[in-house]
C-alpha positions in Angstrom: 21.7 -73.7 -32.1 19.8 -70.5 -31.8 16.0 -70.3 -32.0 16.3 -68.0 -35.0 18.2 -70.7 -37.0 15.7 -73.5 -36.2 12.6 -71.5 -37.1 11.1 -72.8 -40.3 11.0 -70.5 -43.3 7.3 -71.1 -43.9 6.5 -70.2 -40.2 8.5 -67.0 -40.5 6.8 -66.1 -43.7 3.3 -66.7 -42.2 4.2 -64.4 -39.3 5.3 -61.7 -41.6 2.0 -62.0 -43.5 0.0 -61.8 -40.3 1.9 -58.6 -39.3 0.8 -56.7 -42.4 -1.9 -54.1 -42.2 -2.8 -51.5 -44.8 -1.9 -48.7 -42.3 1.7 -50.0 -42.3 2.2 -48.7 -45.9 3.9 -45.4 -45.7 1.4 -42.5 -46.0 3.1 -41.0 -49.1 3.1 -44.4 -50.9 -0.6 -45.3 -50.4 -3.3 -45.6 -53.0 -6.3 -43.5 -52.1 -9.9 -44.5 -53.0 -12.8 -42.5 -54.3 -14.9 -45.4 -55.6 -14.7 -49.1 -54.7 -12.6 -51.1 -57.1 -11.8 -54.8 -57.0 -8.5 -55.5 -58.7 -9.3 -59.2 -59.5 -12.1 -58.0 -61.8 -9.7 -55.9 -63.9 -8.5 -57.7 -67.0 -6.5 -55.0 -68.7 -4.5 -52.1 -67.2 -3.5 -49.2 -69.4 -1.0 -46.4 -68.9 -0.2 -42.9 -70.2 3.5 -42.3 -70.6 4.5 -38.7 -69.8 4.3 -38.0 -66.0 2.7 -41.4 -65.5 5.3 -44.0 -66.3 7.9 -41.4 -67.3 8.3 -38.8 -64.6 10.5 -35.8 -65.5 13.0 -34.0 -63.4 13.2 -30.3 -62.8 15.8 -29.8 -65.6 13.2 -30.9 -68.1 11.0 -27.9 -67.0 13.9 -25.6 -67.2 14.8 -26.8 -70.7 11.2 -26.2 -71.8 11.5 -22.7 -70.2 14.7 -21.8 -72.0 13.6 -23.1 -75.4 10.3 -21.2 -75.1 12.0 -17.9 -74.2 14.1 -18.2 -77.3 11.1 -19.0 -79.5 9.2 -16.0 -78.1 12.1 -13.6 -79.0 12.7 -15.3 -82.4 9.2 -15.9 -83.6 6.9 -13.5 -81.8 8.9 -10.3 -81.4 9.2 -10.4 -77.6 12.0 -8.2 -76.2 15.3 -9.9 -75.6 15.3 -8.9 -71.9 12.9 -11.8 -71.3 15.9 -14.1 -71.6 16.7 -12.9 -68.0 13.5 -14.3 -66.7 14.2 -17.0 -64.0 12.0 -20.0 -63.6 10.7 -20.9 -60.2 9.4 -24.5 -60.1 7.5 -23.7 -56.9 5.6 -20.7 -58.3 2.6 -22.5 -59.7 0.6 -25.6 -58.9 -2.0 -27.6 -60.8 -5.6 -26.5 -60.5 -5.0 -22.8 -61.2 -6.9 -20.7 -63.8 -5.3 -18.0 -65.9 -7.5 -15.0 -66.7 -5.7 -14.0 -69.9 -7.8 -10.9 -70.4 -6.7 -9.3 -67.1 -3.2 -10.7 -66.6 -4.4 -12.6 -63.5 -4.0 -16.1 -62.2 -6.4 -17.4 -59.5 -7.4 -20.5 -57.6 -11.0 -21.6 -57.1 -12.7 -24.0 -54.8 -15.1 -26.6 -56.0 -17.9 -24.1 -55.8 -16.0 -21.7 -58.2 -15.3 -19.3 -55.4 -12.0 -17.5 -56.0 -10.1 -17.4 -52.8 -6.6 -16.4 -54.0 -5.6 -14.4 -57.0 -2.5 -12.6 -58.3 -1.9 -10.1 -61.1 1.4 -10.9 -62.7 3.4 -12.3 -59.8 1.9 -10.0 -57.1 -1.2 -10.7 -54.9 -4.3 -9.1 -56.3 -6.0 -6.4 -54.2 -9.0 -7.9 -52.3 -11.4 -5.3 -53.7 -10.3 -5.9 -57.2 -10.5 -9.7 -56.8 -14.1 -9.4 -55.5 -15.1 -7.0 -58.3 -13.7 -9.3 -61.0 -14.7 -12.7 -59.7 -17.7 -12.3 -57.3 -20.1 -10.4 -59.5 -20.6 -12.9 -62.3 -20.2 -16.7 -62.4 -16.9 -18.1 -63.7 -17.1 -20.5 -66.6 -13.8 -22.4 -66.7 -14.5 -23.8 -70.2 -14.3 -20.4 -71.8 -11.2 -19.7 -73.8 -10.4 -16.7 -71.7 -9.9 -19.0 -68.7 -7.2 -21.6 -69.7 -6.6 -24.1 -66.9 -3.2 -25.1 -65.4 -4.1 -28.8 -65.3 -0.9 -30.5 -66.4 2.6 -30.4 -65.1 3.7 -29.3 -68.5 1.7 -26.1 -67.9 3.6 -24.9 -64.8 6.4 -23.1 -66.7 3.7 -21.5 -69.0 1.9 -20.0 -66.0 5.1 -18.5 -64.5 6.3 -17.1 -67.8 3.0 -15.4 -68.4 3.0 -13.9 -64.9 6.5 -12.5 -65.3 5.6 -11.0 -68.7 2.6 -9.3 -67.2 4.9 -7.7 -64.7 7.1 -6.5 -67.5 4.2 -5.0 -69.3 3.0 -3.3 -66.1 6.5 -1.8 -65.4 6.9 -0.4 -68.9 3.5 0.6 -70.2 4.9 3.1 -72.7 7.0 0.6 -74.6 5.8 -1.1 -77.7 5.4 -4.5 -76.1 2.5 -6.9 -76.6 0.2 -4.6 -74.7 -2.7 -7.1 -74.8 -2.4 -9.7 -72.0 -4.4 -12.1 -74.3 -1.9 -11.7 -77.2 1.0 -12.4 -74.8 -0.6 -15.5 -73.5 -1.5 -16.9 -76.9 2.1 -16.3 -78.0 3.5 -18.1 -75.0 1.0 -21.0 -75.4 2.0 -21.3 -79.1 5.7 -21.2 -78.3 5.5 -23.9 -75.6 3.4 -26.1 -77.9 6.0 -25.5 -80.6 9.0 -26.7 -78.6 7.1 -29.9 -77.8 6.0 -30.5 -81.4 9.1 -29.5 -83.4 11.3 -32.0 -81.7 13.8 -29.5 -80.2 12.8 -30.5 -76.7 12.5 -34.2 -77.3 15.9 -34.4 -79.1 17.6 -33.1 -76.0 15.8 -35.6 -73.7 16.6 -38.5 -76.0 20.3 -37.4 -76.2 20.6 -37.5 -72.3 17.6 -39.2 -70.8 19.3 -39.7 -67.4 19.5 -36.0 -67.0 15.8 -35.4 -67.6 14.0 -38.6 -66.5 13.5 -40.1 -63.0 14.0 -43.9 -63.0 11.8 -45.7 -60.6 13.5 -49.0 -59.6 10.2 -50.6 -58.7 8.4 -49.7 -61.9 9.3 -53.0 -63.7 8.3 -55.1 -60.7 4.9 -53.3 -60.5 4.1 -54.0 -64.2 5.3 -57.6 -63.8 2.9 -58.0 -60.8 0.0 -56.8 -62.8 0.9 -59.2 -65.6 1.5 -62.1 -63.2 -2.1 -61.7 -61.9 -3.4 -62.3 -65.4 -3.9 -58.7 -66.6 -2.9 -57.5 -70.1 -1.0 -54.2 -70.1 -1.3 -51.4 -72.7 0.2 -48.0 -73.3 -1.6 -45.0 -74.8 0.5 -41.9 -75.3 0.4 -38.8 -77.5 4.1 -39.0 -78.0 5.4 -40.5 -81.3 7.0 -43.9 -81.7 10.7 -42.8 -81.7 10.4 -40.7 -78.6 8.2 -43.3 -76.8 10.7 -46.0 -77.7 13.7 -44.0 -76.4 12.0 -43.0 -73.1 10.6 -46.4 -72.3 13.8 -48.2 -73.2 15.7 -46.0 -70.7 13.1 -46.8 -68.0 12.5 -50.5 -68.5 15.0 -52.3 -70.8 16.7 -55.1 -68.9 15.3 -54.1 -65.5 13.9 -57.6 -65.0 15.4 -60.8 -66.4 12.3 -62.0 -68.2 11.7 -58.6 -69.9 14.8 -57.7 -71.9 12.9 -55.0 -73.8 10.3 -52.6 -72.5 7.7 -53.8 -75.0 7.7 -57.2 -73.5 5.6 -55.8 -70.7 2.8 -54.6 -73.0 0.2 -56.3 -75.2 -0.6 -53.2 -77.1 1.1 -49.8 -77.5 -0.6 -46.8 -79.1 1.5 -43.8 -80.0 0.3 -40.4 -81.5 -3.0 -41.3 -79.9 -4.3 -37.7 -80.0 -5.9 -37.8 -76.6 -8.5 -36.7 -75.6 -10.0 -37.2 -79.1 -8.8 -40.8 -78.8 -11.6 -41.5 -76.3 -14.3 -40.5 -78.8 -15.2 -41.9 -82.2 -14.4 -45.3 -83.7 -11.3 -44.9 -85.9 -9.3 -48.0 -86.4 -5.7 -48.4 -85.0 -3.0 -48.0 -87.6 0.0 -50.4 -87.3 3.4 -48.8 -87.1 5.3 -50.1 -90.1 8.4 -47.8 -90.1 10.4 -49.7 -87.5 13.9 -50.8 -88.5 16.2 -53.7 -87.6 15.1 -56.0 -84.8 12.3 -53.6 -83.8 10.3 -54.5 -86.9 9.5 -58.1 -85.9 9.5 -57.2 -82.2 6.6 -54.7 -82.6 4.7 -56.4 -85.3 0.9 -56.3 -84.5 1.6 -54.6 -81.1 2.5 -51.0 -81.9 -0.1 -48.7 -83.4 -0.9 -45.0 -84.0 -4.1 -43.0 -83.9 -7.1 -45.2 -83.3 -9.8 -44.9 -80.7 -10.9 -46.4 -77.4 -13.4 -48.7 -79.1 -10.8 -50.0 -81.6 -8.4 -50.6 -78.7 -11.0 -52.6 -76.8 -11.5 -54.8 -79.9 -7.8 -55.5 -80.1 -7.5 -56.2 -76.4 -10.6 -58.3 -76.4 -11.9 -56.7 -73.2 -13.5 -53.4 -72.3 -15.8 -51.5 -70.0 -15.4 -51.9 -66.3 -12.8 -54.6 -66.8 -10.3 -52.0 -67.9 -8.3 -49.8 -65.5 -6.6 -46.7 -67.1 -3.9 -44.9 -65.3 -2.9 -41.4 -66.2 -1.8 -38.0 -64.9 -3.9 -35.6 -67.0 -7.2 -34.8 -65.3 -8.8 -33.8 -68.6 -7.0 -35.7 -71.3 -6.7 -39.0 -69.4 -9.2 -39.2 -66.6 -12.2 -37.1 -67.3 -12.5 -37.9 -71.0 -12.0 -41.6 -70.6 -14.6 -41.6 -67.7 -17.2 -39.7 -69.7 -16.7 -41.7 -72.9 -16.7 -45.2 -71.4 -17.1 -47.2 -68.2 -13.4 -47.7 -67.8 -12.1 -47.5 -64.3 -9.6 -44.8 -63.7 -6.6 -44.1 -61.5 -4.8 -40.8 -61.4 -1.1 -40.3 -60.9 -0.3 -37.1 -59.1 3.5 -36.9 -58.8 3.2 -33.9 -56.5 1.3 -36.0 -53.9 4.5 -37.5 -52.4 5.7 -34.2 -51.2 2.2 -33.0 -50.4 1.6 -36.0 -48.1 4.9 -35.5 -46.3 3.9 -32.0 -45.6 0.5 -33.1 -44.3 2.2 -35.6 -42.0 4.4 -32.8 -40.7 1.4 -30.7 -39.7 -0.8 -33.5 -38.4 -0.9 -32.2 -34.8 -1.8 -28.7 -35.9 -4.5 -30.1 -38.2 -6.0 -32.0 -35.2 -5.8 -28.9 -33.1 -7.5 -26.8 -35.8 -10.3 -29.4 -36.0 -10.9 -29.2 -32.2 -10.9 -25.4 -32.4 -13.3 -25.4 -35.3 -15.7 -27.6 -33.3 -15.3 -25.4 -30.3 -16.1 -22.3 -32.4 -19.3 -24.0 -33.6 -20.3 -24.8 -30.0 -19.7 -21.2 -28.9 -21.6 -19.8 -31.8 -24.6 -21.9 -31.0 -24.4 -20.9 -27.3 -24.0 -17.3 -28.2 -27.1 -17.5 -30.4 -29.1 -19.1 -27.6 -28.0 -16.4 -25.0 -28.7 -13.6 -27.4 -32.2 -14.9 -28.2 -32.9 -15.4 -24.4 -31.7 -11.8 -23.7 -33.8 -10.3 -26.5 -36.9 -12.2 -25.2 -36.2 -10.9 -21.7 -35.9 -7.3 -22.9 -39.1 -7.7 -24.9 -40.9 -8.7 -21.8 -39.5 -5.8 -19.8 -40.5 -3.3 -22.5 -44.0 -4.7 -22.4 -44.1 -4.0 -18.6 -44.7 -7.7 -17.7 -43.4 -9.4 -14.7 -43.3 -13.2 -15.5 -43.1 -15.7 -12.8 -43.5 -13.1 -10.1 -40.2 -11.4 -11.0 -40.2 -7.7 -10.1 -38.3 -4.9 -11.8 -35.1 -5.2 -9.8 -35.0 -9.0 -10.4 -35.5 -8.5 -14.1 -32.7 -5.9 -14.3 -30.5 -8.4 -12.5 -31.4 -11.2 -14.9 -30.8 -8.9 -17.9 -27.4 -7.9 -16.5 -26.5 -11.5 -16.1 -27.6 -12.2 -19.6 -25.6 -9.4 -21.0 -22.5 -10.6 -19.0 -23.0 -14.1 -20.5 -23.1 -12.7 -24.0 -20.0 -10.6 -23.5 -18.1 -13.5 -21.9 -19.0 -15.9 -24.8 -18.0 -13.2 -27.4 -14.6 -12.8 -25.6 -14.1 -16.6 -25.6 -15.2 -16.8 -29.3 -12.7 -14.0 -30.3 -9.9 -15.9 -28.5 -10.8 -19.2 -30.2 -11.0 -17.4 -33.6 -7.5 -15.9 -33.0 -6.1 -19.2 -32.0 -7.8 -21.0 -35.0 -6.4 -18.4 -37.4 -2.9 -18.9 -36.0 -3.1 -22.7 -36.1 -4.4 -22.6 -39.7 -1.4 -20.5 -40.6 0.9 -23.1 -39.1 -0.9 -25.8 -41.1 -0.5 -24.0 -44.4 3.1 -22.8 -43.7 4.9 -25.8 -45.4 2.7 -25.6 -48.5 2.9 -23.2 -51.5 3.0 -19.7 -50.1 0.8 -18.3 -52.9 -1.6 -21.2 -53.4 -1.7 -23.4 -50.3 -2.5 -27.1 -50.6 -2.9 -28.8 -54.0 -6.3 -30.4 -53.5 -7.9 -27.9 -51.0 -8.9 -24.3 -51.1 -10.0 -23.0 -47.7 -12.2 -25.7 -46.1 -13.4 -27.0 -49.5 -11.8 -29.0 -52.2 -10.0 -27.0 -54.8 -11.5 -27.3 -58.3 -8.7 -29.7 -59.1 -9.4 -31.7 -55.9 -13.0 -31.9 -56.8 -12.2 -33.2 -60.3 -9.9 -35.8 -58.8 -12.7 -36.9 -56.5 -15.4 -36.9 -59.2 -13.5 -38.6 -62.0 -10.7 -40.8 -60.6 -11.6 -44.1 -58.9 -8.2 -44.2 -57.3 -5.3 -41.7 -57.0 -1.7 -41.9 -55.8 1.7 -40.4 -56.3 3.3 -42.9 -58.6 2.6 -46.1 -60.5 4.9 -48.3 -58.3 2.8 -47.5 -55.2 0.5 -50.3 -56.5 3.3 -52.7 -55.7 2.5 -52.4 -52.0 -0.9 -53.9 -52.6 -2.0 -57.4 -53.4 -3.2 -58.2 -57.0 -6.4 -59.3 -55.2 -6.8 -56.0 -53.4 -10.3 -54.6 -52.8 -9.9 -50.9 -52.7 -12.8 -49.6 -50.6 -13.8 -46.0 -50.4 -14.8 -44.2 -47.2 -18.5 -43.8 -46.8 -19.9 -40.6 -48.2 -21.6 -38.5 -45.5 -23.9 -35.5 -45.8 -23.6 -32.7 -43.2 -26.6 -33.9 -41.3 -25.0 -37.4 -40.9 -21.8 -35.8 -39.6 -23.6 -33.7 -37.1 -25.7 -36.8 -36.0 
């Protein structure tokens, strides 16, 4: 009998357990940590629905695009030629800012420095960019600077950019000449197709065409429940749509959970986030269910309400609650500011972003080495220049330090000048190589906007918000399945520049 057949199952299982290390989890499936979080201390885990539990496919964005174009022509007097606009799902990323007064879109770093900007769909002239965005501080909260902070906003940004191009090409036509008016009409139309049911009816009629089904989602929710945590759902969508979407994703996935609601202790629809996180309005039971749904959802499905009211129903609150969502403002920032709930942000774009980062790993390491080498050369150049200036000052004063005579001083000065020239040449070469390496690092990412969470060497404003307000972040909910229910998520130690240099 072979050794494999005589090995005890328990022994094999123990060996598998001992082989596990967090680094063995695929990079694009990891949960990343901004603040320490002990999962055993969490007693309730909440979820948003859209783009958190329910992730949409590209056809959903194209459907929203087509319906919005029709609404603009029908309801706002836009020219019929906009029907020829083609949607590019790679045009925009989250974290952009739209300057609706100038027809521009730009990306800021965490210090509100504008590093990239376009007018319409074309790069903005550097001088114009500096004139508009370097002279006065940018206040993102102003109405003239709407943020592209949800995945629902990506078609909106591209449509606005194309319409700005159209206005620029035909300035004499009676179009909506004001960029602000154009944006407001686009915003109203997109909101309209989400509110009037036209978009949702199409999704409900063919959910498989528009929704991604994660085969591990049910097991992830079940793992949370098995570890003693209550689950809840808080969504701005209405009951009928929520029921249809969640049924498609979870009904019958696991034997013990024939219906999706079996996973959840409480479901809140029409929650009106972010207002939900403020105030103290009571939850309102849903009483319009029909058939078997009536008894099934009794006392478990609500509308409206507030965070405080939800905590009373759950019987738990504060730091014992983990809320998982995708909207940096409506889910993460507002819940964080209004409570001590712990937060986890779902960033569906992260999976592709992390694959790209893995692909340029060697060039990122090389860029880091070149960056450090540049710092070293700049320090050495500074030293040599100061030494040379001191020497020239001594010579101008007619002094002969240390017994050095005129010819010796001239020779020393020539040597100093040669050193400075050589360091400058080496520094120029390092700078050229660093520039080329950085281009290779950025090549796989969005050609207009670069990396999602970075702008230059700093975090993008979106990346800074993720760091400031989300305790954890990851690409999808089911990534938690790779971690133990007793996981202690530990953040890397914060370091100031002086600590790094030390």
